[in-house]
TORMI-925515 format. One record per residue (C-alpha): x, z, y; residue number from 0; residue in three letters. Coordinates in steps of 0.02 Angstrom, whole numbers, plus 32768, in hexadecimal, padded with zeros to 4 digits. Layout:
<atoms>
<atom east="X" up="Z" north="Y" resi="NUM" resn="ALA"/>
...
</atoms>
This chain:
<atoms>
<atom east="1AA3" up="E1EC" north="B904" resi="0" resn="MET"/>
<atom east="1AEE" up="E286" north="B959" resi="1" resn="LEU"/>
<atom east="1B63" up="E26E" north="B9E4" resi="2" resn="ALA"/>
<atom east="1BED" up="E2C3" north="B975" resi="3" resn="GLU"/>
<atom east="1BF3" up="E22C" north="B8F6" resi="4" resn="TYR"/>
<atom east="1C81" up="E1B2" north="B92D" resi="5" resn="ASP"/>
<atom east="1C7D" up="E113" north="B8C2" resi="6" resn="PHE"/>
<atom east="1CFA" up="E0C1" north="B947" resi="7" resn="ARG"/>
<atom east="1D8E" up="E0C9" north="B8BE" resi="8" resn="GLY"/>
<atom east="1D1C" up="E097" north="B826" resi="9" resn="GLY"/>
<atom east="1D2C" up="DFEC" north="B7D1" resi="10" resn="VAL"/>
<atom east="1C84" up="DF93" north="B7B6" resi="11" resn="ARG"/>
<atom east="1C66" up="DF5F" north="B6F7" resi="12" resn="GLY"/>
<atom east="1D08" up="DFBB" north="B6BF" resi="13" resn="LYS"/>
<atom east="1CC0" up="DFCE" north="B60D" resi="14" resn="TYR"/>
<atom east="1C39" up="DF4F" north="B608" resi="15" resn="ALA"/>
<atom east="1C9A" up="DEDF" north="B599" resi="16" resn="GLN"/>
<atom east="1CBA" up="DF70" north="B522" resi="17" resn="ARG"/>
<atom east="1C04" up="DF9B" north="B526" resi="18" resn="TYR"/>
<atom east="1BD7" up="DEF5" north="B503" resi="19" resn="ALA"/>
<atom east="1C44" up="DEE8" north="B465" resi="20" resn="GLU"/>
<atom east="1BDF" up="DF7C" north="B40D" resi="21" resn="GLY"/>
<atom east="1C47" up="E023" north="B438" resi="22" resn="CYS"/>
<atom east="1BEB" up="E0A0" north="B3DC" resi="23" resn="ASN"/>
<atom east="1BE2" up="E154" north="B41E" resi="24" resn="VAL"/>
<atom east="1BAD" up="E1DD" north="B3AA" resi="25" resn="VAL"/>
<atom east="1B9B" up="E28D" north="B3CD" resi="26" resn="VAL"/>
<atom east="1BDB" up="E304" north="B352" resi="27" resn="LEU"/>
<atom east="1B7F" up="E3BF" north="B32D" resi="28" resn="ALA"/>
<atom east="1C04" up="E437" north="B36B" resi="29" resn="PRO"/>
<atom east="1C2E" up="E47A" north="B2B7" resi="30" resn="GLU"/>
<atom east="1C47" up="E3CB" north="B281" resi="31" resn="VAL"/>
<atom east="1CBB" up="E3B7" north="B31C" resi="32" resn="ALA"/>
<atom east="1D1D" up="E435" north="B2F0" resi="33" resn="GLN"/>
<atom east="1D4F" up="E3E1" north="B251" resi="34" resn="VAL"/>
<atom east="1D5B" up="E33B" north="B28C" resi="35" resn="PHE"/>
<atom east="1DB3" up="E340" north="B324" resi="36" resn="ARG"/>
<atom east="1DD7" up="E27F" north="B349" resi="37" resn="ASP"/>
<atom east="1D8C" up="E1D3" north="B326" resi="38" resn="SER"/>
<atom east="1E11" up="E1BA" north="B2A8" resi="39" resn="ARG"/>
<atom east="1DDE" up="E24D" north="B23F" resi="40" resn="SER"/>
<atom east="1D27" up="E223" north="B23B" resi="41" resn="VAL"/>
<atom east="1D45" up="E16B" north="B212" resi="42" resn="ASN"/>
<atom east="1DB6" up="E1A2" north="B180" resi="43" resn="ASP"/>
<atom east="1D34" up="E208" north="B13F" resi="44" resn="ALA"/>
<atom east="1C9C" up="E19E" north="B14F" resi="45" resn="LEU"/>
<atom east="1CF6" up="E0FD" north="B109" resi="46" resn="ARG"/>
<atom east="1CE2" up="E132" north="B04C" resi="47" resn="PRO"/>
<atom east="1C2D" up="E165" north="B070" resi="48" resn="LEU"/>
<atom east="1C10" up="E0B7" north="B0BE" resi="49" resn="ALA"/>
<atom east="1C58" up="E061" north="B02D" resi="50" resn="ASP"/>
<atom east="1BE5" up="E0D0" north="AFAE" resi="51" resn="LEU"/>
<atom east="1B47" up="E0A2" north="B015" resi="52" resn="ILE"/>
<atom east="1B72" up="DFE5" north="B01B" resi="53" resn="ARG"/>
<atom east="1B85" up="DFF1" north="AF55" resi="54" resn="LYS"/>
<atom east="1AE7" up="E051" north="AF38" resi="55" resn="GLN"/>
<atom east="1A7F" up="DFC2" north="AFA9" resi="56" resn="ALA"/>
<atom east="1AD3" up="DF3B" north="AF4D" resi="57" resn="ARG"/>
<atom east="1AA4" up="DF8A" north="AEA6" resi="58" resn="LYS"/>
<atom east="19F3" up="DFA4" north="AEE0" resi="59" resn="LYS"/>
<atom east="19F0" up="DEEE" north="AF22" resi="60" resn="ARG"/>
<atom east="1A2A" up="DE95" north="AE7C" resi="61" resn="SER"/>
<atom east="19BA" up="DF13" north="AE0A" resi="62" resn="ALA"/>
<atom east="1927" up="DED0" north="AE6D" resi="63" resn="GLY"/>
<atom east="1957" up="DE21" north="AE45" resi="64" resn="ARG"/>
<atom east="194D" up="DE47" north="AD8F" resi="65" resn="ALA"/>
</atoms>
């Protein structure tokens, strides 16, 4: 470690609980980040797509049983 790194004011494990709960970090391409500027806008855009993917997966599972 370099001498200029000073962790005396740090808190050990400050984000450990959040990490353990499954916090995901996704890095957007710059051109995508220009359109989706925050987590809410990304989630709002992806929810309908996630619903569609789940519906398609259910159709494939039920078609495989017939």
